[in-house]
C-alpha positions in Angstrom: -73.4 -35.1 34.3 -70.1 -34.7 33.4 -68.6 -31.8 31.1 -65.2 -31.1 29.2 -63.9 -27.7 29.3 -61.2 -26.4 26.9 -60.0 -23.2 25.2 -56.6 -23.2 22.8 -53.3 -22.5 24.5 -49.9 -22.6 22.3 -48.0 -23.7 25.1 -49.5 -27.3 25.6 -51.7 -30.0 23.8 -53.6 -28.1 20.5 -57.6 -28.1 20.5 -57.7 -31.3 18.7 -55.6 -33.2 21.8 -57.7 -31.7 24.4 -60.7 -32.3 22.8 -59.8 -36.2 22.6 -58.9 -36.4 25.9 -61.9 -34.7 27.3 -64.2 -37.1 25.1 -63.0 -39.8 27.0 -64.6 -38.7 30.3 -67.2 -35.8 29.3 -70.7 -36.1 27.9 -71.0 -32.6 26.6 -67.4 -30.0 25.7 -67.4 -26.3 26.3 -64.8 -25.1 24.0 -63.3 -21.6 23.5 -62.7 -20.8 20.4 -59.7 -17.8 21.5 -57.4 -17.7 24.2 -58.4 -14.7 25.3 -58.5 -14.7 29.3 -60.5 -12.4 29.7 -63.4 -13.4 27.5 -64.3 -16.8 29.2 -68.0 -17.2 27.5 -68.1 -20.9 27.6 -66.6 -21.4 30.8 -69.5 -18.8 32.2 -71.8 -20.9 30.4 -70.8 -24.2 31.7 -70.1 -23.0 35.3 -74.0 -21.9 34.8 -74.9 -25.1 33.9 -73.6 -27.4 36.5 -75.5 -28.4 39.5 -74.8 -30.2 42.4 -72.9 -33.9 41.8 -71.8 -32.8 38.2 -68.1 -33.4 37.2 -66.0 -30.8 35.1 -63.0 -32.0 33.3 -59.8 -29.9 32.3 -56.5 -31.3 30.7 -54.5 -28.5 32.9 -55.0 -26.4 35.3 -53.8 -23.3 33.4 -56.6 -24.2 30.8 -59.3 -23.3 33.4 -57.5 -20.3 35.5 -54.8 -17.7 34.7 -53.8 -16.6 38.0 -53.8 -18.3 41.5 -56.8 -16.4 42.7 -59.0 -17.2 39.4 -58.4 -20.5 40.3 -59.4 -20.2 43.9 -62.6 -18.4 43.2 -63.1 -21.0 40.4 -62.5 -24.0 43.0 -64.9 -22.2 45.3 -67.8 -21.8 43.0 -67.1 -25.8 42.5 -67.2 -26.7 46.0 -70.6 -24.5 46.7 -72.6 -26.1 43.7 -71.2 -29.1 45.0 -69.5 -30.5 41.7 -66.2 -31.5 41.0 -63.4 -30.6 38.9 -60.9 -33.2 37.6 -57.7 -32.1 36.1 -56.5 -34.7 33.8 -52.6 -34.4 33.0 -52.4 -34.2 36.8 -54.2 -36.8 38.2 -55.9 -34.7 40.3 -59.7 -34.6 41.6 -61.0 -31.5 43.8 -64.2 -31.6 45.0 -65.7 -30.7 48.6 -65.2 -34.4 50.3 -61.2 -34.4 49.0 -59.0 -32.4 51.0 -55.7 -31.6 49.7 -52.8 -32.1 52.2 -50.7 -28.5 52.7 -47.4 -29.7 50.8 -49.6 -30.9 47.8 -51.1 -27.6 47.6 -48.4 -25.7 47.8 -46.7 -27.6 45.1 -49.9 -27.6 43.0 -49.6 -24.1 43.1 -46.2 -23.8 42.4 -46.6 -25.6 39.7 -49.2 -24.0 38.3 -47.8 -20.2 38.6 -44.9 -21.5 36.4 -47.1 -22.8 33.8 -48.7 -19.4 34.0 -45.6 -17.6 33.6 -44.7 -20.0 30.5 -47.9 -19.7 29.1 -47.7 -15.7 29.0 -44.0 -15.7 27.9 -44.8 -18.1 25.1 -47.9 -15.9 24.2 -45.6 -12.7 24.6 -43.1 -13.9 22.2 -45.9 -15.3 19.4 -47.4 -11.6 19.7 -44.0 -9.9 19.5 -43.1 -12.3 16.3 -46.3 -11.5 14.2 -45.5 -7.9 14.9 -41.8 -8.3 13.4 -39.7 -7.7 16.5 -36.7 -9.2 16.6 -36.5 -11.6 19.6 -33.5 -12.4 21.7 -29.9 -10.3 21.9 -29.3 -8.3 18.9 -26.4 -9.7 16.6 -23.1 -7.8 17.1 -22.1 -5.5 14.4 -19.9 -7.3 11.8 -17.9 -4.1 11.3 -16.8 -4.3 14.8 -16.1 -7.6 14.7 -14.0 -7.2 11.8 -12.1 -4.3 13.5 -11.6 -6.1 16.4 -9.9 -9.0 14.3 -8.2 -6.7 12.8 -6.6 -5.0 15.8 -5.8 -8.4 17.4 -4.0 -9.6 14.5 -1.9 -6.3 14.2 -0.6 -7.5 17.7 -0.6 -3.8 18.5 -3.1 -3.1 21.2 -4.2 -5.0 24.3 -7.1 -6.8 24.8 -8.6 -4.5 26.9 -8.0 -1.5 24.3 -9.6 -3.7 21.5 -12.6 -4.1 24.1 -13.3 -0.6 24.8 -12.4 0.4 21.0 -14.8 -1.7 19.7 -17.2 -2.8 22.3 -16.5 -6.5 21.8 -15.3 -8.9 24.2 -12.6 -11.3 24.8 -15.0 -14.4 24.6 -16.8 -13.0 21.7 -13.2 -12.0 19.7 -12.2 -15.7 20.6 -15.0 -17.5 19.7 -15.0 -15.2 15.9 -11.3 -16.2 15.7 -11.7 -19.9 15.7 -14.2 -19.9 12.8 
């Protein structure tokens, strides 16, 4: 039997887009309703239901696993059950008969880890924004910029003196002078 697995992930396709891709290949879909990597009830149910000869379809590797160790464990579980995993967006088929070359394996693991880092970063930024935290570098004080411009225009201070007094760099000062 062909199964599909999806979970909501902000970094990539929406659940609807994942479901559409999976529906073309899978007879039964297992869909998580949250993106919490610790509670994968649907994935656990899917792995329990799979039997020899079955195929699991996912759109991306990081939909399936959140770490390299978790991915290795899932691939080993699939191999032990004599099932296949197909990653649609990568055109990758992992089964007991397929052996990946060493360089292809390293590239996949590298890409997977990069995707995980991007996902976790984006997730952290979203959580911080929802809590009202300001993202990015804090803005310079308008008072300090005004003071730096006044000091510069008076022609009585060097750029080093202006920087020491206002903590405004030369580049920031010139950028505001150009405005």
